[in-house]
GUTIMAR-904416 format. One record per atom (N, C-alpha, C): residue in one letter; x, y negated, z negated. Coordinates in steps of 0.001 Angstrom, whole numbers, plus 500000, padded with zeros to 6 digits. Atoms other than C-alpha are relative to their C-alpha. Last residue first. Example, Ala and Ser with C-alpha at 12.3 -4.5 7.8 and 13.67 -1.06 7.14 Angstrom:
S499180501190500060/S513670501060492860/S499230498910499270/A500890501190500000/A512300504500492200/A500900498800500000/
//
This chain:
D498928500916499569/D443396220663214204/D500335500200501475/T500557501265499508/T440023222373213684/T501057499032500502/R501089499745499049/R440915226047213258/R499475498712500625/A499427499649498692/A444272225159211696/A498913500248501048/R499591501229499308/R442453223417208842/R500511500302501402/Q501222500713499634/Q440696226631207831/Q500335498727500771/N500587499262498878/N443994228496207957/N498695499348500454/C499225500324498799/C445543225767205819/C499494500765501217/A500297501366499567/A442788226029203218/A500731499645501289/V501365500049499468/V443041229818202972/V499701498622500571/L499995499191498779/L446823229768202576/L498625499972500669/D499372500806498944/D446609226921200068/D499959500734501334/A500980501029499633/A444149228966197991/A500546499093501100/P501011499409499121/P446546231928198071/P498945498986500443/T500922499113500713/T449208229617196623/T499049500665500991/N499378499484501217/N452267227671197805/N499162501043499275/V500711498770500344/V451501226724201409/V500710500624498808/N499276498735500143/N452704223137201719/N499062501159499689/V500591499130501009/V451105219932203040/V500703501356500012/F498919499314500707/F453508217871205133/F499480500914498890/P499291499106499081/P451078216642207803/P501091500823499322/N498601499870500398/N448678215254205158/N500733500973500931/K499694498719500634/K445453214480206989/K501487500099499716/S500789499901501228/S444249210934207713/S500275501287499243/T500941498883500028/T446993210285210244/T499253500028498675/L500079499302498717/L449389207556211371/L498935501083500047/P500701500820498999/P449198204928208621/P499700500748501304/T501328500424500444/T449920207580205956/T499284499121501023/Y501005499687498987/Y452800209100207937/Y498593499559499601/D501336499826500564/D455472207429205839/D498978500207501115/L500799500018498779/L459057207907207007/L498586500367499569/E501130499110499751/E460835206984203809/E499481499839501422/V501278500680499814/V464283205446203547/V498921501044500240/W501034499328499231/W467626206676202263/W498744499145500087/R500950501031499568/R470969205439200965/R498956500658500906/V499871500461498615/V472843208147199059/V498976498895500272/R498610500371499718/R473584209283195505/R500201499440501406/K499579501048500932/K470024209399194173/K501399499483500310/L500515501286499540/L469030211310197304/L500400498851499078/I499178500458498877/I471305214185196310/I499554498612500442/G498681500316500545/G469587214491192941/G500957499524501074/F500112501348500554/F466206214277194670/F501315499568499361/L499979500940498888/L467277217268196735/L499859498569499505/S501313500241499412/S468107219186193587/S500128499015501146/R500725498735499878/R471212220827192136/R498601499825500573/P501344500018500593/P473479217833192716/P499257501301500271/A500997500699499194/A477033218812193719/A498648500009499287/N500569501081500802/N479516219803191015/N498945499199500755/Q500415499447501286/Q480419223189192490/Q499303498960499135/A501251499272499801/A480465221611195948/A499478500577498688/I501067500993499891/I483110219132194842/I498653500695500121/E500187500539501348/E485296222026193719/E498898498947499984/P500759499077500842/P484789223857197017/P499740499464498596/D499240499754501227/D485935220769198977/D499181500916499098/T499162501166500271/T484858219794202483/T500902500256498806/A499054500075498890/A483542223180203618/A500937498809499843/E498835499179500315/E482020223574200158/E501019499985501126/S499984498621499503/S479642220707200849/S501300500722499681/F500325499056501066/F478903217601198753/F500227501454500386/R499402500453501262/R480433214796200809/R499841501039498895/A498643499457500100/A479581216792203936/A500696499556498721/L500073498709500684/L475918215972203329/L501381500600499802/T500554500238501336/T476561212330204194/T499945501297499207/P498921500433500896/P478859213261207092/P499518499704498584/L499199498881500496/L475916215246208556/L501155499541499109/R498701500088499332/R473639212233208777/R500869501113499419/W498768500387500689/W470371213521207475/W501124499739500995/L498930500098499012/L466778213855208688/L501216499405499314/S499152501194499947/S464255215046206132/S500980500078501161/N500184500408498605/N461463217502205415/N500714498669500201/T499645498818499201/T462581219208202196/T499839499724501490/P498585499969499603/P462608215707200707/P500433501257500732/Y499728498591499699/Y458788215435200764/Y501445500156500468/T498819499850499152/T457744212154199121/T500322501482500149/Q499070498891500231/Q454239211676197750/Q501125500023501024/T499028500411501024/T452181208502197376/T501082501045499774/D500710500559501142/D450189208777200626/D501035499564498957/F501417500173499677/F452459210788202899/F499284499583498734/A500889500437501076/A456241210851202985/A498572499931500520/A501431500000499716/A459038212429205002/A499200499556498784/V500750498978500720/V462612211448204168/V498508499862500283/V501397500408499848/V465125209603206345/V499145501142499469/A501033498972499851/A468771209949205352/A498630499355500146/D499442498647499962/D472084208101205257/D498968501069500322/V500944498998500500/V470936204567206107/V500590501392500190/D499370499194501049/D473936202249206539/D499049501021499387/G499136500697500944/G472848200823209874/G500635500937499000/T499184501078499452/T470088202874211456/T500894499400498923/L498652499662500472/L468329206168210763/L500999499014500606/L499780500611501313/L464843204686211136/L501413500230499473/K500128501449499849/K464540205338214878/K500254499265498685/M498788500521499362/M465888208858214352/M499959498476500126/A498960500119501022/A463050209563211925/A501280499412500578/R500306501147500859/R460403208808214549/R501095499781498957/G499913501215499204/G461993211158217063/G499738498752499177/I498588500301499761/I462564213850214460/I500148498702500781/F499303500399501228/F458974213744213199/F501446499594500270/D499300501268499772/D457357213736216650/D500811499547498791/S498919499790499034/S456468217443216499/S500760498715500294/P500194500620498681/P454473216746213361/P501196500221500920/L498944500989499787/L454838219289210523/L499872499397501400/F500507501059499129/F451488221046210228/F501030498894500223/P500442499536498678/P452620224426208886/P499547498912500963/A500724501212499597/A454743223109206001/A499467500220501419/D501396499910500426/D455773226435204412/D499216498715500248/V500705498994499195/V459010226731206396/V498520500051499653/A500473498920500859/A460203223469204881/A499197500984500827/V501453499862500069/V462087221375207402/V499663501173499088/S500465498871500802/S465634220042207401/S498481500003499984/V501375500150500458/V467030217849210163/V499614501250499228/L500656498759500416/L470804217716210480/L498593499670499523/F501243500196500744/F472716215046212388/F499387501362499674/G499891501158500879/G476272214753213705/G498792499776499119/V501262500415500608/V476755218101215429/V500229498841499031/D500577501110499237/D479842218358217638/D498710499458499385/P499366501291500291/P481752220413215055/P499416498821500758/L500658500847498998/L479350223369215152/L500515498571499865/H500277499289498747/H481173226219213368/H499407499143501116/E499003499003499623/E482896224897210238/E499805500540501414/Q498654500581499993/Q481010221667209658/Q501023500974500566/I499901500860498821/I477755223354210683/I501383499371500091/Y499900499150498809/Y478206226131208137/Y500207499149501246/S498660499425500012/S478901223585205393/S500218500891501219/A499085501062499575/A475750221674206298/A501429500510500064/G500164500193498567/G473738224888206076/G500935498943500543/K499405498813499374/K475163225644202647/K499887499897501516/L498549500197500003/L474379222062201620/L500726501200500601/L499659501076499071/L470750222457202671/L501505499812500089/A500186499493498640/A470393225830200946/A500405498954501032/R498888499087499734/R471874224495197707/R499917500533501425/A498783500819499922/A469448221582197803/A501208500868500318/P499783500608498686/P466556223877198715/P501240499130500102/G500811501144499635/G466784226065195623/G500399499342501301/Q500181500955501091/Q469032228447193738/Q499295498717500424/G501398500040500397/G468686231366196130/G499678499029498890/D500206499315501274/D472411232058196256/D498572499916499482/D499448500756501129/D472749231271199950/D499632500733498723/G500511499717501331/G472107232843203340/G500631499109498945/V499022500364501022/V472680231435206811/V499368500221498631/C500469499705501350/C470849232976209766/C501112499723498993/I498800499757500794/I471506231339213135/I499543500194498561/L499650500959501042/L468276231689215091/L501321500386499345/G499295501156499465/G468061233589218369/G500361498944498987/G499020499748498953/G465423236042217167/G500609498721500534/A498726500649500303/A463735234913213963/A501057500220501070/D499836501177499137/D460090235569214874/D501315499267499770/D500580499921498661/D459584237957211935/D500335498717500761/F500701501120499377/F461994237799209017/F499449500370501373/L501364500119500503/L462873240814206882/L499172498955500736/A500870499029499334/A465951241753208922/A498541499879499568/P500482500533498717/P467681238549207803/P499015500932500696/S499315499398498861/S467841240025204285/S499454499395501288/H500723499020499182/H466448237571201750/H500912500585501077/T499473498662500293/T468816235898199271/T499275501089500797/G499838499761501425/G468248232437200706/G500653501344499742/S500725498805500448/S467239232757204355/S500102500265498506/S499457499870501351/S468124229328205718/S499209501084499281/L500970499481500953/L467276229815209377/L500705500164498666/I499527499138501082/I469472227584211502/I498808500445499164/L500972499767501057/L468509226059214844/L500538501028499014/H499724498781500761/H470981224496217281/H498958500111498900/A499132499160499184/A470524221893220031/A500280501339499334/C498807499472500663/C467557220362218243/C500794500900500942/N499085501082500346/N464863218050219602/N501310500476499398/A499790500851498829/A462643220509221470/A501023498903499748/K499037499427499058/K463110223079218696/K500273499103501201/I498720500717499898/I461579220950215954/I500893500450501142/S500117501433500276/S457846221736215678/S501307499241500205/T500598500703498871/T458142225109217409/T499995498496499784/R499059499980498879/R460546226447214790/R499473499187501178/S498897500904500336/S458307225429211940/S500967499871501165/R500530501364499984/R455255227041213557/R501104498987499703/E500220500405498611/E457171230224214368/E499508498559500077/L498699500209499370/L458452230457210802/L499834499548501447/L499471501286500454/L454986229911209366/L501348499713500637/T499251499982501254/T453781232810211464/T500467498596499641/R498555500125499760/R451141232153214099/R500729499991498670/G499508498923499148/G447490233286214103/G501481499956500313/G500522500120498647/G446144229984212803/G500557501026500962/I500970501090500001/I448436230140209807/I499520499832501434/K500552500602498782/K450293233406209370/K498986498904499692/L501433500243500137/L452618234508206591/L499483499255501229/N500767499061499178/N456008235741207806/N498488499834499864/A499860500344498582/A457969232713206551/A499153500881500905/K500997501008499634/K456623233345203051/K500030499669501494/V499150500888499209/V458551236574202641/V499064498963500616/V499882499678498579/V456171237948200030/V501098499138500620/L498608499721499631/L456794237616196300/L500142500449501454/G499709498578500125/G453075237872195439/G501369500411500483/L500602499285498872/L451989234477196727/L500376501480499993/R501460500155500099/R452573232564193496/R499256500660501154/E500529499282501159/E456126233933193327/E498478499930499919/A501463499926499841/A456974232813196859/A499341500764498858/T500459498684500461/T460702233635196416/T498489500180500079/G500742499964501258/G462018230739198492/G499464501381499668/G499435499061500953/G464662231228201174/G499265500114498684/A500917498860500111/A462844229710204138/A500456501011498956/L499788499539501372/L464335226243204613/L498973501081499678/I501310499634500521/I464393225801208391/I500212500637498634/I499939498904500965/I467585224003209378/I498605500207499421/G501126499873500912/G467754221905212527/G500207501165499059/A500327498625500368/A470819220724214394/A498806499971499059/T500906499715501109/T471223217402216182/T499806501500499818/Q499231500087501238/Q474172216277218305/Q499169500363498777/P498957498977500044/P472596217523221554/P500847499957498739/N499011500461500966/N469452215468220853/N501120501032499857/K499972501451500146/K466989215682223748/K501110499487499089/T501098500782499462/T467678219229224904/T500208498530499669/V499884501370500461/V470642221558224536/V498905499174500653/P499760500993498961/P469473225108225205/P500037498592499423/L501208500171499228/L469768227207222048/L500282498964501073/H500344501264499376/H473217228187220907/H498672500097500727/A500996499696498976/A474199230869218429/A499493498687500551/S500371501143499181/S477396230576216391/S499054500438501100/K499218500026498772/K477388233388213879/K499532498806500820/E498876500922500038/E476271233203210271/E500937500156501191/R499488500356501319/R474002236250210395/R501268499173500149/E498556499833500043/E472210236300213733/E500540499487498674/C499323501138499401/C468499236759213324/C501487500221499842/G498561500170500117/G466139239574212524/G500524498757500665/K499406500179501318/K462693240640213584/K501485499725500118/M498557499711499988/M460772240150216830/M500573499727498609/
//
């Protein structure tokens, strides 16, 4: 199934976290993969978009596809998703654009989980584990494995992102950090480290043809 709803309010069945929305970051240009729509690539017979969607849908009341500058019609497996485009300037801009959409159209949402579409092995328990760490004055929980941090896979308090969004103040949004690490420098965050939980990196990305081959090989045994 191709296409998704362009910036309209679409509701999936409310499940475990009715105040949680998910955003799948899928607007990259995939230059090292021949400029394909990366979300449509298949790992283990399933598109990257389908795998991302499956990993978070049980915990999210609403799902957003961050499409960057791509036409929504180019995406396979996007039916029922809310499609929000942006200027294609990276995941930080995409995340804040999604947060702005939620502020305007989904006022009951208090949390936003972001996932990279090219992380085919994202654990289905990520949101549940992250929620347990989002306590006190913590603004965000960021995925980690071994010595690497993966800010594209994170759980955020929506009011934290609202500080930088155009729905709050267009002028503030113009001066917002241009990278996810730039946003993290301005907030309180903790890591959710999966190193003690698994021997294989659950946040590995598909960036090159070699990655695509390796991930398909891994999918046969996982």
